[in-house]
C-alpha positions in Angstrom: 31.1 145.0 175.5 34.1 144.2 178.4 36.9 146.9 178.7 39.1 144.6 176.8 37.2 144.6 174.1 36.2 147.9 173.5 40.0 148.6 174.2 41.7 146.2 171.8 39.0 146.6 168.6 40.4 149.7 167.2 44.0 147.5 167.4 42.7 144.8 165.7 42.4 146.6 162.3 46.1 147.6 162.4 47.2 144.3 163.3 45.6 142.1 160.9 47.6 142.7 157.6 50.7 141.3 160.0 48.7 138.3 161.7 47.7 138.3 157.6 52.0 137.7 157.1 52.9 135.4 159.8 49.5 132.6 158.7 50.5 132.7 155.3 53.8 132.1 156.1 53.7 129.3 158.2 50.8 127.8 155.8 53.9 127.7 153.6 55.6 125.5 155.9 53.9 123.2 157.7 55.5 120.8 160.4 54.3 117.1 161.3 53.8 116.2 164.6 56.7 116.6 167.1 58.8 118.4 164.6 57.4 121.8 164.7 60.7 123.3 165.1 60.6 126.5 162.9 56.9 127.3 164.2 57.9 126.9 167.2 60.9 129.1 167.2 58.5 131.8 165.2 56.0 131.9 168.1 58.8 132.0 171.1 60.6 134.8 169.4 57.2 136.6 169.0 55.7 136.7 172.1 59.5 136.7 174.0 59.8 140.3 172.0 56.2 141.0 173.8 57.0 141.0 177.4 56.1 137.3 177.8 58.5 134.9 180.5 58.5 131.7 177.5 59.6 128.5 178.0 60.7 126.3 175.3 60.8 122.7 174.0 58.4 122.0 176.9 57.4 118.6 176.0 59.8 118.1 172.9 58.9 121.7 171.2 56.0 123.2 173.0 56.3 126.6 174.4 54.7 127.9 177.2 54.6 132.2 177.7 54.0 134.0 180.6 52.9 137.0 180.8 51.6 138.7 185.0 50.1 141.5 185.1 48.9 141.7 188.6 46.8 140.7 190.9 43.8 138.0 189.3 43.1 135.0 187.7 45.3 133.2 185.8 43.4 132.1 182.1 45.3 129.5 179.7 44.4 130.1 176.0 46.0 126.8 173.8 46.7 126.9 170.2 48.4 123.6 168.2 51.2 123.6 165.7 51.2 120.1 163.8 50.2 119.6 160.0 49.3 116.7 158.8 51.1 113.9 156.2 48.9 114.9 153.1 49.8 117.2 150.1 48.1 120.2 149.9 45.5 120.6 147.0 43.8 124.1 148.0 45.5 125.4 144.7 46.2 129.0 146.8 49.1 131.0 146.3 50.3 130.5 149.5 50.1 126.4 149.7 52.2 124.3 150.9 55.3 122.2 148.9 56.9 120.6 151.6 58.0 117.2 152.2 59.0 115.6 155.5 60.0 112.1 156.6 57.6 110.7 158.4 57.4 108.6 161.9 57.9 105.3 159.9 60.7 106.8 157.1 58.8 107.5 154.5 58.6 110.6 152.3 55.5 112.1 152.9 53.8 115.6 151.4 52.7 118.1 154.7 49.8 120.3 154.7 48.1 122.3 157.3 44.7 120.6 156.6 43.5 121.0 159.6 43.9 125.0 160.2 46.5 124.9 162.7 48.0 127.2 161.0 45.2 129.7 161.8 45.8 128.7 165.8 48.5 129.7 166.1 48.2 133.0 164.5 45.2 133.7 166.3 46.7 132.8 169.4 49.7 135.4 168.6 47.9 137.9 167.8 46.2 137.7 171.1 49.5 137.5 173.0 50.8 140.8 171.2 46.9 142.5 171.7 47.1 141.5 175.7 50.9 142.7 175.8 50.0 146.0 174.3 47.1 146.8 176.1 47.8 145.9 180.2 46.0 149.0 181.3 42.3 147.4 180.4 42.4 144.1 182.6 44.2 141.9 185.5 45.6 138.7 186.1 48.0 136.2 184.5 47.9 135.1 180.4 49.3 131.5 179.9 49.9 131.4 176.0 50.3 127.5 175.0 51.9 126.7 171.6 51.3 122.9 171.8 53.1 120.3 169.4 51.3 116.9 168.3 47.4 117.4 168.7 47.5 115.0 165.2 49.1 112.2 167.1 47.5 112.5 170.6 50.7 112.9 172.0 51.8 116.8 172.2 49.5 117.5 175.3 50.7 114.4 177.1 53.9 115.4 175.9 53.7 118.7 177.8 52.1 117.3 181.1 54.9 114.8 180.9 57.6 117.8 181.3 56.3 119.1 184.4 54.2 121.5 182.9 51.8 121.2 185.7 54.7 121.6 188.4 56.6 124.5 186.3 54.0 127.1 185.7 51.3 128.7 187.2 47.9 126.5 187.7 45.3 128.1 185.5 42.0 129.2 186.9 40.7 128.3 183.6 41.9 126.9 180.6 40.1 128.1 176.5 41.1 126.7 173.2 39.3 127.0 169.6 39.1 125.0 167.0 38.6 126.9 163.6 35.9 124.5 161.5 34.0 124.2 158.6 30.7 127.3 159.1 30.1 130.0 158.2 33.5 132.6 158.6 32.6 135.2 161.2 30.7 133.0 163.2 30.9 130.9 167.1 30.0 127.8 168.0 29.9 126.7 171.8 27.8 124.5 173.9 28.1 123.2 177.7 29.3 119.7 178.1 30.3 117.1 175.3 31.6 119.1 172.3 34.3 116.2 170.9 33.8 113.1 170.5 36.6 109.9 172.2 38.9 108.8 169.3 40.7 105.4 169.7 43.4 104.6 166.9 44.1 101.0 166.3 46.7 98.6 164.2 45.4 95.4 164.2 48.2 92.3 162.4 46.7 89.4 161.5 48.7 86.6 160.8 48.0 83.9 158.2 50.3 81.5 155.8 51.9 82.7 152.8 51.7 80.2 149.5 51.7 80.4 145.7 48.2 81.9 144.7 47.9 78.6 142.7 47.8 76.6 145.6 45.5 78.4 148.1 44.9 75.0 150.1 48.9 75.3 151.3 47.7 78.4 152.9 46.3 80.5 155.5 45.0 83.7 153.7 45.5 86.9 155.3 43.6 88.6 152.8 40.6 87.0 153.2 40.8 86.7 157.1 41.3 91.0 156.9 38.6 91.6 154.1 35.8 89.1 156.5 37.5 91.3 159.7 36.6 94.3 157.9 33.1 93.3 157.3 32.2 92.2 161.0 33.8 95.4 162.4 31.2 97.1 161.1 28.1 95.6 162.4 29.9 96.6 166.0 27.8 100.0 165.0 25.2 98.6 163.1 23.9 95.5 165.4 25.6 96.0 169.0 25.7 99.8 170.0 21.7 101.0 170.5 20.4 103.9 168.4 20.3 106.2 171.4 24.2 105.8 170.9 26.4 107.8 168.7 29.7 106.1 167.5 31.7 105.5 164.4 33.8 103.3 163.3 36.5 103.2 160.1 38.9 101.1 158.7 41.3 103.5 157.0 43.7 101.4 155.5 43.9 97.1 154.8 47.8 96.4 154.4 48.6 93.0 152.8 50.8 91.5 149.9 53.0 92.7 147.2 52.0 90.8 143.6 49.0 88.9 142.4 50.0 85.7 142.6 51.8 85.7 146.0 49.4 84.6 149.2 51.3 86.7 152.0 51.9 85.6 155.2 49.7 88.8 157.3 47.8 91.6 156.7 46.9 95.0 158.9 44.0 96.7 159.5 44.0 100.1 160.8 40.8 101.6 162.6 39.5 104.5 164.0 36.6 104.8 166.1 34.7 107.6 167.9 32.6 107.6 170.8 30.7 110.0 173.0 30.2 107.8 176.2 32.6 106.2 178.2 31.1 103.1 178.5 30.3 102.9 174.4 33.9 103.5 174.0 34.7 100.5 176.2 32.5 98.3 174.7 33.6 99.0 171.2 37.0 98.3 172.0 36.4 94.6 173.3 34.1 93.7 170.5 36.8 95.1 168.2 39.6 92.6 170.0 36.5 89.7 169.9 35.8 90.4 166.6 39.3 90.4 165.2 40.4 87.1 167.5 37.3 85.0 165.9 37.5 85.9 162.7 41.7 84.3 163.3 40.6 81.1 164.9 37.7 81.0 162.2 40.6 80.8 159.9 42.1 78.6 161.6 45.4 81.5 161.8 48.5 80.2 163.4 48.0 82.5 166.1 45.7 85.4 167.7 46.2 89.1 166.3 48.5 91.4 167.8 46.6 94.6 168.8 48.4 98.2 169.2 47.0 101.5 170.2 47.8 104.6 167.7 46.5 106.7 169.7 43.8 107.5 172.3 41.9 111.0 172.9 39.9 111.4 175.8 36.1 113.0 175.4 36.2 116.7 175.1 33.4 117.6 178.2 33.0 121.7 178.7 32.8 122.7 182.8 28.8 123.7 182.6 29.7 126.9 184.4 32.7 128.0 181.9 30.5 127.7 178.8 27.9 129.8 180.7 30.3 132.4 181.1 30.9 131.9 177.6 27.6 132.0 176.0 27.2 135.4 178.0 30.3 136.9 176.7 30.0 135.4 173.2 26.3 136.1 172.8 27.3 140.1 173.9 29.4 140.6 171.7 29.0 139.1 168.9 25.1 138.9 169.0 23.3 136.5 166.1 26.4 135.0 164.5 26.9 133.0 168.9 25.1 130.0 168.4 24.9 126.9 170.3 26.6 124.6 168.3 25.8 120.4 168.0 28.8 117.8 169.5 31.3 117.3 166.7 32.8 113.7 166.0 35.9 115.0 166.0 38.7 114.7 169.1 40.9 116.4 170.3 43.9 115.9 173.5 43.0 119.8 174.8 41.3 118.0 177.9 44.5 116.6 179.1 45.4 120.0 180.5 42.1 120.3 182.5 42.2 116.8 183.2 45.9 116.8 184.7 45.7 120.5 186.3 42.4 119.5 187.7 40.6 122.9 186.3 37.3 123.9 184.4 37.6 124.1 180.7 36.2 124.7 177.5 36.5 124.6 174.0 34.5 126.4 170.6 34.4 126.5 167.1 35.0 129.4 164.9 33.5 129.5 161.2 35.7 129.5 158.6 33.7 129.1 155.8 33.7 132.0 153.1 30.0 133.5 154.1 28.7 132.8 150.2 29.7 129.8 149.7 28.5 128.4 153.0 24.8 129.6 152.6 24.9 128.7 149.0 25.6 125.2 150.2 23.5 125.1 153.0 20.9 126.3 151.0 21.3 123.1 148.1 21.7 121.0 151.3 25.2 120.4 150.2 27.1 121.0 153.1 28.7 117.4 153.0 30.6 118.8 150.0 32.1 121.8 151.3 35.8 119.9 151.7 36.3 119.9 155.7 39.4 119.2 158.1 41.9 117.3 156.8 40.4 117.8 153.6 43.4 118.5 150.9 41.3 121.2 149.7 40.6 122.6 153.1 41.7 126.5 153.1 39.8 128.9 155.9 39.1 132.2 154.0 41.1 134.8 155.9 38.5 137.4 155.8 36.6 137.5 158.3 38.0 134.1 160.0 41.6 136.1 161.4 39.4 138.8 163.1 36.9 136.4 164.3 39.5 134.4 165.6 40.5 136.9 167.9 37.8 138.6 169.1 36.5 135.2 170.8 40.1 134.4 172.5 39.8 138.1 173.4 36.2 138.0 174.3 36.8 134.6 176.3 39.9 135.7 178.1 37.7 138.8 179.2 35.1 137.1 181.0 37.8 136.4 183.3 40.5 138.9 183.1 39.1 142.3 181.9 39.3 145.0 185.1 36.4 146.7 186.6 35.4 149.8 184.6 35.8 151.7 188.2 39.3 150.5 188.2 40.1 151.6 184.4 
């Protein structure tokens, strides 16, 4: 066990009640992507009191906090802050009842249904523990609280705001995510751990008419329905079974009344891939099929394509992952395991790609252990509410503690002060 972990283990017990209160407050007051003003203010004030050099409003609402503690490596730890435009259905006493206007001006519920409130709480706790135990580590800690992960704009907005020029270049960038999994466990891996994700909006154009006179129309509803079905053949008939890919049509929007054939229809789709060549092929196939279906329907014009979001692959550095494996297994024993890649996507890797430094990302289980084991035995893991479900709710004990320990353990793999210098 590292000197850092030995020194901080006892302090975690004392800190947990404070962090639980912070978590519940953040959970009750979620904020949409790029609107995280309250959350950013809370974290900036908190870490500033600990002695960090704090820069606010990096990339709109991002916060960068730097703690210098002598000669040594620079380690960046990252947490995302934004919530989702959905209504919470957990039934928790601290459930969110917030509502807000989304980017289109629609009134929506807001909920931390992806666990970013847990991520923020973890990093705040680690910042405090590192600040209060400077005698057991050396180097520079950079705590980054990122906006807009859910819309794939937050990391890029911070980079575009001069992040790589304004702050110390990290030797390594580390991040973690609460996921469905037995609370108290940590899942790591070398190489690809998260898929690339691309979301598109496709507008199909027809010619509107009365429902009783379909011969005078070019029906975009039929066009959209045919396109939806045909798009599913990309994965089932054009992608090798040896490759993994997902294509989902999440929205099909057309018309206002049952006896009116509308002028246009809109598809919103999302795809996940684990290979850049597969990704490029699928993007081309989507365009080909949409255009072909419009031609087949005699559409008056080609479809209009809009990119809603684009996430790169998250590919953990091998040497960094091996260092983490050793640290995690030394501390957690059998509770640390090699996980499989997830078909979820993150913009976390943007920081490592832009700084050109190694990075690694891992998962922390957040499911009640009894519930998880029962579901595993019954082969019903898919019935556990997952991230982005309105019922997603990490169990606080031991998830809060585990996330603190994983981040300290990971940072300590670079910053720990050797025994002879302690």
